[in-house]
C-alpha positions as CSV (number, residue, x, y, z in Angstrom):
1,M,-10.1,17.5,20.6
2,S,-7.6,19.0,23.0
3,N,-4.2,20.3,22.0
4,E,-2.7,17.2,23.5
5,K,-1.3,14.9,20.8
6,P,-3.3,11.7,20.2
7,A,-1.6,8.5,21.6
8,W,-0.9,7.2,18.1
9,V,1.2,10.3,17.3
10,Q,3.4,10.3,20.4
11,W,6.0,7.7,19.6
12,K,9.5,8.9,19.0
13,P,12.7,6.9,18.5
14,K,14.3,5.9,21.8
15,R,17.3,8.0,22.6
16,Q,20.2,5.5,22.8
17,E,23.8,5.0,21.8
18,L,23.7,2.8,18.8
19,A,25.9,-0.2,18.6
20,R,27.8,-0.8,15.3
21,D,27.0,-4.5,15.2
22,W,23.5,-6.0,14.7
23,D,21.9,-9.3,13.8
24,V,19.8,-7.6,11.1
25,I,19.7,-4.2,9.4
26,C,16.6,-3.1,7.6
27,I,17.0,-0.3,5.0
28,G,13.8,1.7,5.1
29,S,10.8,1.8,7.5
30,G,8.0,1.0,5.1
31,L,5.5,-1.6,6.3
32,G,7.5,-4.4,4.6
33,G,10.6,-3.5,6.5
34,L,8.9,-2.9,9.8
35,M,7.0,-6.2,9.7
36,A,10.2,-8.1,8.9
37,A,12.1,-6.3,11.7
38,A,9.3,-6.8,14.2
39,K,8.9,-10.5,13.5
40,L,12.7,-11.0,13.7
41,A,12.9,-8.9,16.9
42,V,10.3,-11.1,18.7
43,A,12.3,-14.1,17.6
44,G,15.3,-12.7,19.4
45,K,17.2,-10.9,16.6
46,R,18.6,-7.4,17.4
47,C,17.4,-5.3,14.5
48,L,18.4,-1.8,13.4
49,V,16.0,0.0,11.0
50,V,17.6,2.8,9.1
51,E,15.2,5.4,7.5
52,Q,16.0,8.4,5.4
53,H,12.9,10.3,6.3
54,Y,12.3,12.2,9.5
55,V,9.3,9.9,10.3
56,A,8.9,6.2,10.1
57,G,6.4,4.3,8.0
58,G,7.0,5.0,4.4
59,Y,3.5,5.5,2.8
60,A,2.1,4.4,6.2
61,H,2.5,7.7,8.0
62,H,0.7,10.9,8.6
63,F,1.8,14.5,8.6
64,P,0.5,17.4,10.8
65,R,-0.6,20.9,9.9
66,K,-1.5,23.6,12.5
67,K,-4.1,26.3,12.2
68,D,-4.7,28.8,15.0
69,G,-2.9,26.5,17.5
70,E,-5.1,23.5,16.5
71,M,-3.7,20.4,14.8
72,Y,-4.9,18.5,11.7
73,Y,-3.3,15.1,11.0
74,F,-3.4,13.8,7.4
75,D,-3.0,10.1,6.6
76,V,-0.8,9.8,3.6
77,A,-2.2,6.7,2.1
78,L,-4.4,4.4,4.3
79,H,-8.0,3.7,3.3
80,Q,-8.6,0.3,4.8
81,T,-6.6,-2.7,5.9
82,G,-8.1,-6.1,5.3
83,M,-8.2,-9.4,7.2
84,L,-8.3,-7.8,10.6
85,R,-11.0,-9.8,12.2
86,Q,-9.8,-12.0,15.0
87,G,-8.6,-15.2,13.5
88,S,-8.0,-13.8,10.1
89,G,-4.5,-13.8,8.6
90,Q,-3.4,-10.2,9.1
91,Y,-4.7,-10.0,12.6
92,E,-2.9,-13.2,13.6
93,Q,0.4,-11.8,12.2
94,F,-0.2,-8.7,14.3
95,A,-0.9,-10.9,17.4
96,E,2.3,-12.9,16.7
97,I,4.5,-9.8,16.7
98,G,2.7,-8.4,19.8
99,I,0.9,-5.4,18.3
100,A,-2.7,-6.6,17.9
101,D,-3.7,-5.2,21.2
102,K,-1.8,-1.9,20.6
103,L,-4.2,-1.0,17.7
104,E,-7.8,0.2,17.6
105,Y,-9.8,-1.2,14.7
106,V,-12.7,0.8,13.3
107,E,-15.1,-1.2,11.2
108,T,-16.6,1.2,8.6
109,P,-20.4,1.0,8.0
110,S,-19.8,0.5,4.3
111,L,-16.9,-0.4,2.0
112,H,-17.4,2.5,-0.3
113,R,-20.0,4.5,-2.2
114,S,-19.9,4.5,-6.0
115,I,-21.5,7.2,-8.1
116,F,-21.8,7.1,-11.9
117,P,-23.4,10.4,-12.7
118,D,-23.9,9.7,-16.4
119,Q,-25.8,6.5,-15.5
120,N,-27.8,8.2,-12.7
121,F,-26.5,5.4,-10.5
122,D,-25.5,5.7,-6.9
123,I,-24.8,2.8,-4.6
124,T,-23.3,2.3,-1.2
125,V,-21.5,-1.0,-0.9
126,P,-22.1,-2.9,2.4
127,T,-19.2,-4.4,4.3
128,D,-21.0,-7.8,4.4
129,P,-20.1,-9.6,1.1
130,E,-23.4,-11.6,1.2
131,A,-25.4,-8.4,1.6
132,Y,-23.5,-7.0,-1.3
133,R,-24.2,-10.0,-3.5
134,L,-27.9,-9.8,-2.8
135,L,-27.9,-6.1,-3.4
136,L,-26.4,-6.7,-6.8
137,H,-29.1,-9.3,-7.5
138,E,-31.7,-6.6,-6.8
139,K,-30.0,-4.0,-9.0
140,F,-29.0,-6.3,-11.9
141,P,-31.6,-9.1,-12.0
142,E,-30.6,-10.2,-15.5
143,E,-27.0,-10.9,-14.2
144,V,-27.8,-13.0,-11.1
145,E,-26.0,-16.1,-12.3
146,G,-22.9,-14.2,-13.4
147,I,-22.8,-12.2,-10.2
148,D,-22.7,-15.4,-8.2
149,K,-20.0,-16.9,-10.4
150,F,-17.9,-13.7,-10.0
151,F,-18.2,-13.8,-6.2
152,E,-17.2,-17.5,-6.2
153,I,-14.1,-16.8,-8.3
154,M,-13.1,-13.9,-6.1
155,R,-13.4,-16.2,-3.1
156,E,-11.7,-19.2,-4.6
157,I,-8.5,-17.6,-5.9
158,P,-7.2,-16.5,-2.5
159,R,-8.0,-20.0,-1.1
160,E,-6.3,-21.8,-3.9
161,L,-3.2,-19.6,-4.3
162,P,-1.3,-21.1,-1.4
163,K,-1.8,-24.6,-2.9
164,L,-0.6,-23.3,-6.2
165,L,2.6,-21.9,-4.7
166,R,3.3,-25.1,-2.8
167,A,2.8,-27.1,-6.1
168,Q,5.9,-25.4,-7.4
169,T,8.0,-27.4,-5.0
170,D,5.8,-30.3,-4.1
171,P,5.2,-32.7,-7.0
172,S,2.4,-34.4,-5.1
173,I,0.1,-31.4,-5.5
174,N,-1.8,-31.4,-8.8
175,A,-2.2,-27.6,-9.4
176,A,-4.9,-28.1,-12.1
177,E,-7.1,-30.0,-9.7
178,E,-6.3,-28.1,-6.5
179,A,-6.2,-24.6,-7.9
180,P,-8.3,-24.5,-11.1
181,Q,-9.4,-20.8,-10.9
182,S,-5.9,-19.6,-10.1
183,M,-4.5,-21.7,-12.9
184,R,-7.1,-20.3,-15.3
185,Y,-6.5,-16.7,-14.5
186,M,-2.8,-16.8,-13.5
187,M,-1.7,-14.7,-16.6
188,A,-5.1,-13.1,-17.3
189,P,-6.4,-9.5,-16.6
190,L,-9.5,-8.9,-14.6
191,N,-11.5,-8.4,-17.8
192,A,-11.1,-12.1,-18.4
193,V,-13.1,-12.9,-15.3
194,F,-15.8,-10.5,-16.4
195,D,-15.9,-12.1,-19.8
196,D,-16.6,-15.4,-18.0
197,T,-19.2,-13.9,-15.7
198,V,-21.1,-10.6,-16.3
199,G,-21.7,-8.5,-19.3
200,D,-23.5,-5.3,-18.2
201,P,-21.0,-2.4,-18.6
202,L,-22.3,-0.7,-15.4
203,L,-22.1,-3.9,-13.4
204,R,-18.6,-4.5,-14.6
205,A,-17.5,-1.0,-13.7
206,L,-19.0,-1.3,-10.3
207,L,-17.4,-4.7,-9.6
208,A,-14.0,-3.3,-10.7
209,Q,-14.5,-0.1,-8.6
210,L,-11.4,-0.8,-6.5
211,W,-9.0,-0.8,-9.4
212,P,-7.4,2.5,-8.5
213,Y,-6.2,1.0,-5.3
214,L,-3.9,-1.2,-7.4
215,G,-3.3,1.4,-10.1
216,L,-4.3,-0.5,-13.3
217,P,-7.6,-0.8,-15.1
218,P,-9.5,-4.1,-15.6
219,G,-8.0,-4.6,-19.1
220,E,-4.5,-4.7,-17.6
221,M,-4.7,-5.5,-13.9
222,S,-4.0,-9.0,-12.8
223,A,-7.1,-11.0,-12.1
224,I,-5.2,-12.9,-9.4
225,Y,-4.1,-9.7,-7.5
226,F,-7.5,-8.1,-7.8
227,A,-9.0,-11.2,-6.2
228,L,-6.6,-11.0,-3.3
229,M,-7.5,-7.4,-2.7
230,W,-11.2,-8.1,-3.1
231,H,-11.1,-11.0,-0.6
232,S,-9.1,-8.9,1.9
233,Y,-11.6,-6.0,1.8
234,T,-14.8,-7.9,1.7
235,E,-13.8,-10.4,4.4
236,G,-12.9,-8.0,7.0
237,G,-11.7,-4.5,6.0
238,F,-11.0,-2.1,8.9
239,Y,-9.6,1.4,9.3
240,I,-6.9,1.5,12.0
241,R,-7.6,4.5,14.2
242,G,-4.6,6.8,13.7
243,G,-4.2,5.4,10.2
244,G,-0.9,4.2,8.8
245,Q,1.1,6.1,11.5
246,A,-0.6,4.2,14.3
247,L,0.4,0.9,12.7
248,S,4.0,2.0,11.9
249,N,4.5,3.4,15.4
250,A,3.2,0.2,17.0
251,M,5.8,-1.9,15.1
252,C,8.6,0.6,15.9
253,E,7.7,0.4,19.6
254,R,7.8,-3.4,19.4
255,I,11.2,-3.4,17.7
256,E,12.6,-1.2,20.4
257,E,11.0,-3.2,23.2
258,Q,12.9,-6.2,21.9
259,G,16.3,-4.5,21.9
260,G,16.2,-3.0,18.4
261,A,16.5,0.6,17.2
262,I,15.0,3.0,14.7
263,L,17.4,5.4,13.2
264,L,15.8,8.3,11.3
265,R,17.2,10.9,8.9
266,R,19.8,8.5,7.6
267,L,20.0,7.6,3.9
268,V,21.8,4.3,3.2
269,E,24.1,4.8,0.3
270,E,25.9,1.5,0.2
271,I,25.2,-2.1,1.0
272,L,28.6,-3.6,2.2
273,V,29.8,-6.9,0.9
274,E,32.8,-9.0,1.7
275,Y,33.8,-12.3,0.2
276,G,30.4,-12.6,-1.6
277,H,28.3,-12.1,1.6
278,V,26.5,-9.0,2.9
279,T,28.2,-7.5,5.9
280,G,26.3,-4.2,6.6
281,V,25.5,-0.7,5.3
282,R,27.1,2.7,5.0
283,T,24.9,5.9,5.5
284,H,25.2,9.2,3.8
285,K,27.0,10.5,6.9
286,G,29.7,7.9,6.5
287,E,28.5,5.7,9.4
288,T,28.9,2.0,9.0
289,F,26.7,-0.6,10.7
290,H,27.4,-4.3,10.4
291,A,25.1,-7.3,10.2
292,P,25.2,-10.6,8.4
293,V,21.6,-10.0,7.2
294,V,20.3,-6.9,5.4
295,I,16.7,-6.4,4.4
296,S,16.2,-3.7,1.7
297,N,12.7,-2.1,1.8
298,A,13.9,0.3,-0.9
299,S,12.9,-0.5,-4.5
300,P,14.9,-3.3,-6.2
301,I,15.8,-0.6,-8.8
302,T,17.5,1.4,-6.1
303,T,18.8,-1.6,-4.2
304,F,20.6,-3.2,-7.1
305,G,21.3,-0.1,-9.2
306,Q,22.5,2.3,-6.5
307,M,23.2,0.7,-3.1
308,L,24.9,-2.4,-4.4
309,D,27.9,-2.5,-6.6
310,K,26.6,-3.9,-9.9
311,S,29.4,-6.4,-10.1
312,Y,27.6,-8.4,-7.4
313,T,24.4,-8.7,-9.4
314,P,23.8,-11.1,-12.3
315,E,22.7,-9.5,-15.6
316,D,19.4,-11.3,-15.6
317,V,18.5,-9.9,-12.2
318,L,19.4,-6.4,-13.3
319,T,17.3,-6.9,-16.5
320,Q,14.3,-8.0,-14.5
321,V,14.3,-5.2,-11.9
322,N,15.0,-2.5,-14.5
323,T,12.5,-3.6,-17.2
324,M,9.4,-4.5,-15.2
325,P,6.8,-1.7,-15.6
326,I,6.6,0.8,-12.8
327,S,3.2,1.6,-11.3
328,T,1.3,4.8,-11.4
329,S,1.8,7.6,-8.9
330,I,-1.0,9.8,-7.4
331,I,-2.2,13.4,-6.9
332,Q,-3.9,13.9,-3.6
333,A,-5.3,16.9,-1.8
334,Y,-5.2,16.9,2.0
335,V,-7.8,19.3,3.2
336,G,-8.9,20.5,6.7
337,I,-12.2,22.3,6.9
338,R,-14.5,23.9,9.5
339,G,-17.6,21.8,10.0
340,D,-18.7,18.2,10.1
341,A,-18.2,16.8,6.6
342,A,-20.7,14.1,7.2
343,E,-23.4,16.7,7.9
344,L,-22.3,18.9,5.0
345,G,-22.5,16.3,2.3
346,L,-19.6,13.8,2.6
347,A,-21.0,11.2,5.0
348,E,-19.3,8.1,3.7
349,H,-15.7,7.2,4.4
350,E,-14.9,6.6,0.7
351,I,-16.7,7.9,-2.3
352,F,-15.8,7.1,-5.9
353,V,-17.2,9.6,-8.4
354,N,-16.8,7.9,-11.9
355,R,-16.8,10.0,-15.1
356,T,-17.0,7.0,-17.3
357,L,-17.8,3.3,-17.3
358,N,-14.7,2.5,-19.4
359,A,-11.7,2.4,-17.0
360,D,-9.4,1.4,-19.8
361,E,-10.2,4.5,-21.7
362,E,-9.6,6.6,-18.6
363,W,-6.3,4.8,-18.0
364,A,-5.2,6.0,-21.5
365,D,-5.8,9.6,-20.3
366,V,-3.7,8.9,-17.2
367,K,-0.8,7.7,-19.3
368,Q,-1.1,10.8,-21.5
369,G,-1.0,13.1,-18.5
370,K,-4.6,14.3,-18.7
371,W,-6.3,15.0,-15.3
372,D,-9.0,17.7,-15.9
373,D,-11.9,15.2,-16.4
374,M,-10.8,12.3,-14.2
375,S,-12.8,10.1,-12.0
376,I,-11.9,10.9,-8.4
377,L,-11.8,9.3,-4.9
378,L,-13.1,11.5,-2.0
379,A,-12.4,10.4,1.6
380,N,-13.8,11.7,4.9
381,H,-11.2,10.4,7.3
382,S,-12.9,12.2,10.2
383,S,-15.7,9.7,10.0
384,V,-13.2,6.9,11.1
385,N,-10.5,8.9,12.9
386,A,-12.2,11.5,15.1
387,D,-9.0,12.7,16.8
388,A,-7.3,13.6,13.4
389,C,-8.7,17.1,13.7
390,P,-10.3,19.6,16.1
391,Q,-13.9,19.0,17.2
392,D,-16.5,20.2,14.7
393,K,-13.9,20.2,12.0
394,S,-13.0,17.6,9.3
395,V,-10.1,16.0,7.5
396,L,-10.8,15.3,3.8
397,E,-8.8,13.9,0.9
398,A,-9.3,13.9,-2.8
399,A,-7.2,11.8,-5.1
400,I,-6.6,10.9,-8.7
401,L,-4.0,8.7,-10.4
402,A,-1.1,10.3,-12.3
403,M,2.0,9.2,-14.0
404,G,5.3,10.5,-12.6
405,E,6.9,11.4,-15.9
406,H,4.3,14.2,-16.4
407,W,5.3,15.9,-13.1
408,I,8.9,15.1,-12.2
409,D,11.7,17.2,-13.4
410,L,9.5,20.0,-14.7
411,P,10.9,23.6,-14.6
412,E,9.9,25.1,-11.3
413,D,7.5,27.8,-12.7
414,E,5.8,25.2,-14.9
415,Y,5.4,22.8,-12.0
416,K,4.0,25.5,-9.7
417,A,1.4,26.6,-12.3
418,K,0.4,23.0,-13.1
419,K,0.0,22.2,-9.4
420,E,-2.2,25.3,-8.8
421,K,-4.5,24.2,-11.6
422,V,-4.8,20.6,-10.4
423,T,-5.5,21.9,-6.8
424,E,-8.4,23.9,-8.1
425,F,-9.7,20.8,-10.0
426,L,-9.6,18.8,-6.8
427,I,-11.4,21.4,-4.7
428,D,-14.0,21.7,-7.5
429,R,-14.7,18.0,-7.0
430,I,-15.2,18.4,-3.3
431,E,-17.4,21.4,-4.0
432,E,-19.9,19.2,-5.8
433,F,-20.7,17.7,-2.3
434,I,-19.9,20.7,0.0
435,P,-20.8,23.8,-2.1
436,D,-19.1,26.3,0.3
437,V,-16.0,24.2,0.9
438,R,-13.7,27.0,-0.2
439,D,-15.0,29.2,2.6
440,R,-14.4,26.4,5.0
441,I,-10.8,25.4,4.2
442,E,-8.4,26.0,7.0
443,V,-5.4,24.0,5.8
444,I,-4.6,22.4,2.4
445,E,-1.7,20.5,1.0
446,V,-1.5,18.9,-2.4
447,G,0.9,16.0,-3.1
448,T,1.9,15.2,-6.7
449,P,4.1,12.5,-8.2
450,K,7.0,14.8,-7.5
451,T,6.0,15.0,-3.9
452,M,5.8,11.2,-3.7
453,K,9.2,10.8,-5.2
454,D,10.8,13.4,-3.0
455,Y,9.6,11.9,0.2
456,S,9.6,8.2,-0.5
457,L,12.5,8.1,-3.0
458,S,10.4,5.6,-5.1
459,P,11.3,5.7,-8.8
460,N,8.9,7.9,-10.7
461,G,7.0,8.5,-7.5
462,A,5.4,5.1,-7.8
463,V,2.9,4.3,-5.0
464,Y,2.3,0.6,-5.9
465,G,5.9,-0.6,-6.7
466,Y,5.9,-2.5,-10.0
467,A,2.6,-2.4,-11.9
468,A,0.2,-5.2,-10.9
469,G,-0.3,-6.5,-14.4
470,A,-1.3,-9.9,-15.6
471,M,2.4,-10.9,-15.9
472,T,3.9,-8.7,-13.1
473,H,1.9,-9.8,-10.0
474,T,2.8,-12.0,-7.1
475,V,5.1,-14.8,-8.3
476,F,6.3,-12.7,-11.2
477,R,7.8,-10.1,-8.9
478,P,11.2,-10.2,-7.2
479,G,11.1,-12.6,-4.3
480,Q,12.3,-11.9,-0.8
481,K,15.5,-14.0,-1.0
482,T,18.1,-12.6,-3.4
483,H,21.1,-14.1,-5.2
484,L,23.4,-12.5,-2.7
485,P,23.8,-14.4,0.6
486,G,22.5,-12.3,3.5
487,L,20.5,-9.9,1.3
488,Y,16.7,-9.9,1.4
489,L,13.9,-7.7,-0.1
490,A,10.7,-6.4,1.3
491,G,8.0,-4.0,0.3
492,A,5.4,-3.3,-2.4
493,W,7.9,-3.9,-5.3
494,T,8.3,-7.6,-4.2
495,F,6.2,-10.7,-3.8
496,P,3.3,-10.6,-3.3
497,G,2.7,-7.0,-4.3
498,A,1.2,-3.6,-3.4
499,G,-1.1,-2.3,-0.8
500,F,-0.7,-2.4,3.0
501,G,-1.6,-6.1,3.0
502,G,0.9,-6.9,0.3
503,A,3.7,-4.9,1.9
504,L,3.1,-6.5,5.3
505,R,3.1,-10.0,3.8
506,S,6.4,-9.3,2.0
507,G,8.1,-8.4,5.3
508,Y,6.6,-11.4,7.1
509,T,7.8,-13.7,4.3
510,A,11.3,-12.2,4.4
511,A,11.5,-12.8,8.2
512,Q,10.3,-16.4,7.7
513,L,13.0,-17.1,5.2
514,I,15.7,-15.5,7.4
515,L,14.7,-17.5,10.4
516,A,14.5,-20.7,8.4
517,N,18.0,-20.1,6.9
518,A,19.4,-19.5,10.4
519,K,18.3,-23.0,11.4
520,K,20.1,-24.7,8.5
521,P,23.2,-26.5,9.7
522,V,26.5,-24.9,8.7
523,A,28.6,-27.2,6.5
524,A,31.9,-28.3,7.9
525,P,34.9,-26.9,6.1
526,A,36.4,-29.2,3.5
């Protein structure tokens, strides 16, 4: 790779004199906010996105590190983004806002590799769901019927859920008949699906392998939300070349092309309200920008507890947003090494190394702050994003879950010592695949829950918004339209939930509601 920046890195906000009046103001440039602003922009709305960080994207961004004049680019969060085959839901939304052709989609040769050392079990999961189902038939011949039933449930729930949502407002739809699986598991954890399908502990652990991507184990995670993620991944999971930053930049460019603007390094301190209607925002520099519509991509906790005077929010809303359980955070090492990781021992894009079959027991350790014997996710991003590092070098990541309360607000010396220990643990895990990795490291950064909180401003450093539990998923989360006229929400904390797909859908839904509201006739004064 030359020293020239890859194309997906090069976007910068357009230099322009900003107007004070806009059609829509979006607080935060996470994927939910950017999707909402992009959809509204192509519908003719002048949108201003105000972001506190020096880079747009929220968790969908990269950060660079230089070694001897050569650049490494680390993707903060992206693993894969689902439903990106032409004709699928996410791709069609990208096409609608005009960015589908701006992105390069890399289809990985496998979804992931799962290793259970104690069981002497190592399997690479194919991208084709039918091939995966037949592979499981081969590995678990006594569970064939249950495997087929599990796959059927995972397919049916995403197909049924829109009908179930419409049934809430359309009495002609019989939810029990139109959405039987969704009704059955609406308030159930993933383990309830396993209880109805498969019994082998190893098979259950393998089928639940993606649980860290939603931050709750099978005993607590919503069966509904797991099915949505499962469907998204198995029916067309891709890595976007350039990762989350390429996606964020594409939407930022689109917003600017349609007359909008992206304002970085500005923290919104107050949402302005007059006569019971939102009128704009005020930044930490004292600037005021005005719009009849404001979309908050910040957490509802921050939106209603800090940016908005509490007198404007009913007590039941404050209770909901402040008492719903907050998701886990993460500890992640971003490592640049000399050599091709695929040839050195990390060939797959994603490798889960599991220390136990019992994810619920491991989750108990996460909640207690233990990390020195955790299962781990290893990623070789060079295998899907060749221009993220110099030629013949590699970008790796190693990640474990961690709760924010065990890392945030520690004394500086204690935090530093703890971070050094967990760094060694993460390198040790990479060393199991690349024995001389320590000699190969050129750059390394480790992010903890404190890092996540400092950069994202998410309460407790949460990476999935509210926890995706059996009673806190999709319809149980705050919706996009709020009680306050003109104020809307977007992001992982809101409907439908976490992950790139969930955040993007939240922004799309917010924009739909805003556009629909704009079409409503204005009542004549009495």
